[in-house]
N, C-alpha and C positions, 0 to 999 in steps of 0.2 A: 275280377282281378284277382289274380293267385298271390297271396300274403308271400313277400321274402322276407323268411325268419334270419336271422344271424346264426352264423355256423364257421367256425374256423377263424375267427375273427376277435378283435377286441373293440369294444364301442363307447363313446362317452355317454352315458344316460343316467337315469336315477333308477337305483334296483327296486324302487317301489312300485316299477311300470314293466316287471320281467317280464309278464304274461303277453305283453303287447309285443314284444321283440323276439322271445323263443317260443319254438313251437311246444304245446302243451304235452304233457307227458313223455317229455324225449330225453331227459336227462338221464342219466346214470348216477352220476355223481357230483357233488359239489363239494369244494373244498376251498375254505374261504375264513379270513381272520379279519371279523370287525375292525373298526378304529379303536384305538385305546380312547375309552371315553373321556379321562380327565388328566391323560398323560401326555398327549403328542398334539400342538396344531398344527396342522395339516396345511392349512392354508398358507401360514408363515412359512413353512418348509418349502412350497412352491414357490413365493415370493422369493426366497432366498436361492432357488434355482436358478431363477430369472435374473437375479442382480449379481449373483455371485458373491453375496455378502453373507456372513455367517451368524447372524442374529438368532438369539435363542427361541427353539421352537418347542422346547419341552415344558409343561405345564398345565394346568388347568386351563380350558377355554369356555369356561361357562356350559350352562344347560344342567338339567336336573337329571339324576338316576333315572325317573320314571320315564322323561322324554326320550330318552337313550334305550331303554327297555322296549317301550311302544314302538320306536323307531325299527328296531330289531325284529319285531315280531311282526311289523310290516311288511319287511324283506324278506323275511323266510316263510311268512305267508305265501309270497309270490315265489319263492325258490320251490315250495311244494307244488303248486300249482304246474309248475311246467318240468316236476321230478315225474318219472316214471313209476307206476304202481311196483312197490317194492324196494325202491330207489333209495339211495343212500346221501346223506348231507352232513360232513366234518366241520366242526367250527372250531378253530383254534381260538380260543379265549383265557385271558388271565383273571385272577382277582385283582382290585384294584386297593390302592391306598389312598386315603383320604383323611388327612390330618391324622396321621399314626394310626388309625384303624384301619383293617382288613373289609373291603366289601365284597361280598362272596357273588362275584358278577357270574360265573358260570352255573352255578346253582338257581341264581335268580332267572337266568337265561333259560334255562330247562325247565323250569316250573311255569315259564311264561310260553313255551313252545310245546311244551310234551302236551298231547291229547289221548288219553288211553281210551277213551269212550268212543272215539272213532277209530273202528278196528281197521277200515277199508284206506282211508285217506289222513288220516291224523299222524303228527309225528310221534313217534316212537322211539325212546331209549335205546338204543343197540349196545353200546360199550361209553366207557368213561376212561379214556388214556391219559396218563399225566405224562407230559413232556418235561424231562429233567434235564435242565440247558447244561450241564456238567460244569461248564465254567463261567457263567453267570451268576449275579445274585452277590457278586463280592467287593462291589462298588456302586455308587450311585444309590438310589433309593430302596434297590434291594437287598444293600447290606446293612442288616439292624442288629445282626449279632456284634459289630464293630463297638456297637454302644456297651456291649456287654462287657466286651474285654477290657474296656477301661475300668469297670466297676462289677468285677466278676461276683455279684452275690446274689442269692435267690430274688425272685420276682423280679429281676433287672432284665432277665433272658427274653430274647427273641429271635426268630430264627431268620437266617437268611432266605431271600427268596428265590429259589432257585427253577421253577416250574410254572408251567401252563397247562391248562386243561386240552384234550382233543374230545368235543364232545360227539359222538355218532350217533345220529338220528336215522331212522329208516321210514319211508310212508308206510303207513298202514301195518297191522299187526303181523302179516305175511311177509319177509323179507323176497327179495329176487332170489330166484335159486336156479344156478346153472346145472347142466347136466354133467355127470363124470365124467364123458367122452369129450368136454371141453377143453380145446387146447389153445394155447401153450399152458402147462401145469405151473403152479407157483413152485421154485425149488425148494425143498424142504434140506436147506444147508445150515451150516453152523450159524451162521447170523440171522436165520430166520427161529432156529430151535433157540438161541441164546438171548435174543433182542427181539424182532418183530412181536414174538410169540406172548411176551409179557405185557402186562397191562401199564409199566414203566417203560418208555423210551429215552434211551440216554442219547441224545442229539446235541452237538456244541451248536451255538447261535451263529449266525452270518457276522462276520466282522465287520465294526463300525466303518461306513463310508465305501464299503464294497460294492453296492449298489446305491442310486441315487434317490434312495427312499429310506424314511426313517424307521419303519418298522417291517423287517424282511424275514419271514420264517425260511429256516433251510430248506433245500430241495428234498431234502431226505424225507421231510414230512408228505408232501404232495406223492412224491414216489413211492412210498410205502402204501399210503391209502388208494392211490390209483392201481397198484398191481394186487392189492387185496377186494378190491369190490368192483374191478371192471374188467373188461376183455378188450383187445384191439377193436377199435372201430365204434365203440360206447363214445358216449357226450358227456365231457367232464366241464362243470360248471365252476367260476370264480366271481360271484356277483359283486365282490368290492375287491378287484385284482392288484390295485396298486403296481405293484413292479414288476408282477405277471410271474410270478413265481410256478403257481399251479399250471397256468396256459403253455409256458415252456417245457413243463416236465411231462403234460399230457399229449402235447406234439411230439415231444420225443420218444415216447412210450407208443407212438401210431394211434393215439386216441383222438378223436375230435374234440375241438376245445371252443370253449364261448368265454370271454372276459368282459367284463363290465366293469367301468368306475364312472364316478361323477366329477372328477379333474381332468381334464385333458392333457395337462402335462405328463400325468401317469398312464393314462391311456397312449399316448406317444412312447413313452419307455416300454409299457408292456407289449405293444405291437414289434417293436425290434427284438426285444429279448424273446419272443416266442419262437423266433427263428434261430436263436443262438443255441449250441451244442449245450447240455447239460453237463454240469459240474459236482458232481455226486461226492459228498465226503465219504470216508471209512465209516464204517459202522463201528459204533462203541461197545465193547462187551464189558462191561463192570467186572473187575477181579478182587475178590473179598481176601483179605488176610486176617486171620487172628489177631488182635490186640489186647493188650493187656491194660487195665486201666490204672493210671500212677497218681501221685497226688502231688507230683512236682509239674513244673510248665513246660510244656512241649510244643515247640511254636517255630515259625520263620519257614519262608517256601524252601529253602535249600536244603532242610532235613525232611521235608515230609514225605518225600519218595522212599527216602531212607527208613524212616519210623516204621513204612509200611512192610519192609522185606526185613528188617534188621533179624529179627526172630530166625531167617532160614537161611542167614549168611553160616558158613562154615566156621568153626572156632578158629580164632588165630588169625582173622581178617579183619581187617579196619578200613573203614572207610576213607578214601584218600581226596578223590574228587568226583563231581557230578556234572553231565551236561546233558543238554537238551538238543536234538537234532528235529528239523521242521520239514515236514512233508508238504510244501506248498500246495502242489496240484490236490491233494487229499484235506487238506485244512487239518492236519493231526500233527501230534507231537509226539517224540519218544524219550524216554529219560532212561539215561546210560547211567549208571554207578558204577564206579570203580572201587575196587577192595584190593589189599597187599597185606601177604604175612612177613613176617620178619625175615624169611628165606628170600625173600623180593618177587613172589608169585601173585600174578594179579589173576582175579576173575573181576568179570563185568557181569550186573544184572541188567538186563533190558527189558522196560516196561514201556508198552506201548498200545495203540488201539488195535494194529492188527492182529495180534494174536495174544496167548496167555504170557506172563514173565517168564525169560528163561534164564540160566546161569551159564556162561562161557568161563572155560577153563582157558585163560591166556598164557599162563606161565610166565617166565622170567626172562628178558631180552637179553640178558647175558649167558643164558643155560642154551648149550647148543641142542638140546633135546625139547626145547620149548616151540610151540608154535611162532610165538612171535620172533625168536631167534630166526626159525627157518624160512619166515617171511621177509626180514630184512636182509639176511643172505643172499636173498635171489632178487630184492628188487633193483630196478636199473635207477641210476643216481636221481633222475626224473621222473615221477610217476602220478598216476590217479586211481581212483578205486577201481577202475577195471583192469588195471595192471595186478593191483593185490588181488582180485576174483581169481585171475588168471594161474595164479601160483598158490592158491590155498591148499595147506597140508589136509589128509584124510581127518575128517571128524567136525572141521571146522564150517558152520553153516554159509552159505554165501549169500544171504540176503544183505541189502544195502545197511542195514543196522549192524550187522555183524561187522561188515566192513570197517564202517564208521569207528566202531568199538576198537579193532585192533589198531587203526591209524592213531586214535585219540591217545592210547598208551605208548606208543613209539614217539609222539610229539611230547607228550607229557615227559618222559625218559630223556628227551632231545636227542633222540637217534635221528627224527626228522623234523622238518618244520615247512609250514604253507610258503610256497613260492608265490603261486597268482592264484586269483579267487574273481569268477564271473558269475552270473545269477544262475548258471546252469553246470559249472564244474568247477573243481577245487585242485590245484595242481602241487604236489608237494615235491622237497627235493632231500636226500640224505643229508646229514650232519657230516663235515669232512671227517668225523672220527669214526662214523660208521661205513664210509667208502673204502677205509684201510682194510 
């Protein structure tokens, strides 16, 4: 009788038995994140899902470090059996904190798995990528700098934990090698050159409670790895698939997928999400500003963005106000900082993830020659951002962030005010004095 192997499905099983479920030497890429050994009680989280109660599920759940590493060695030994020669295995894993001391879990795992002597079938270390979480590490256990802020003296310093590691292994010394004629090619675009090409990936984490799982990595991670290490039709595996991020992205990218998890509740979740549309966040390209060291205190969230750009603001302009616009679809924020000089002219500095910071000259809403005045004179009494876009003067960008900046100043100057707001649209109306 011919064995029926798992393919394009998520199953409830122990990943220490993968070679009984999956065809040997068939997997092109594994993307997975092992359970947080001492940080999350997954059993309690599952109980919460069933009961609807919010009992605490974070904290040490027992077991030794050696037990954890030995179990991971068993699982990734099975992963190796089902991986094709030259195939890849990517493990998203973080250091752990134990009674205030860092445990270098990624390094310990690498030393446990890598076998340089076995040139044909041993795991070989191909890359070590740092996932910079961008907005994480400022609260909870990751916020260690907060204690230093209270007592900022030497020897008290500890860094906020803002990163995890992506260990990239390959089966055998010789990696899989696709011919140059292989299609489709990976686009060598700006995001590729400025972000994916680097050994540090800046990716914002998934917001809490966005998915019914306590430790969800962003879709950006499997998306990048699947694009870099597989072609359409290849098999992608996640042996500890949890919420199903890897299988969801693999299916969206026209790869075959296999998901395995030991908890049936997570299997049900992953099965459902594997069929859902991918929600890929924007690429975060870091922007560096030269900043001088000063002896005084510079702090406060409201001033941080201004501190980054203050040396580039034209002389005579002073900060008036600052706002944040949210892109809920892509999960990114854009900062708008507004400056004004004594003549009443405004400029706006726009800092966001989608492009490099840029400055807009908005002019004085009281001067006939300024962009603000030209727009205000043509606007209907009631309008939205599409109306603003339709009457833009030459030289003003028509992207959503620029449109928001124009209306922000008119609203600040009390030329317009918000009339109604829904989840998808904001409607404004002119003030009585602007209708004259």
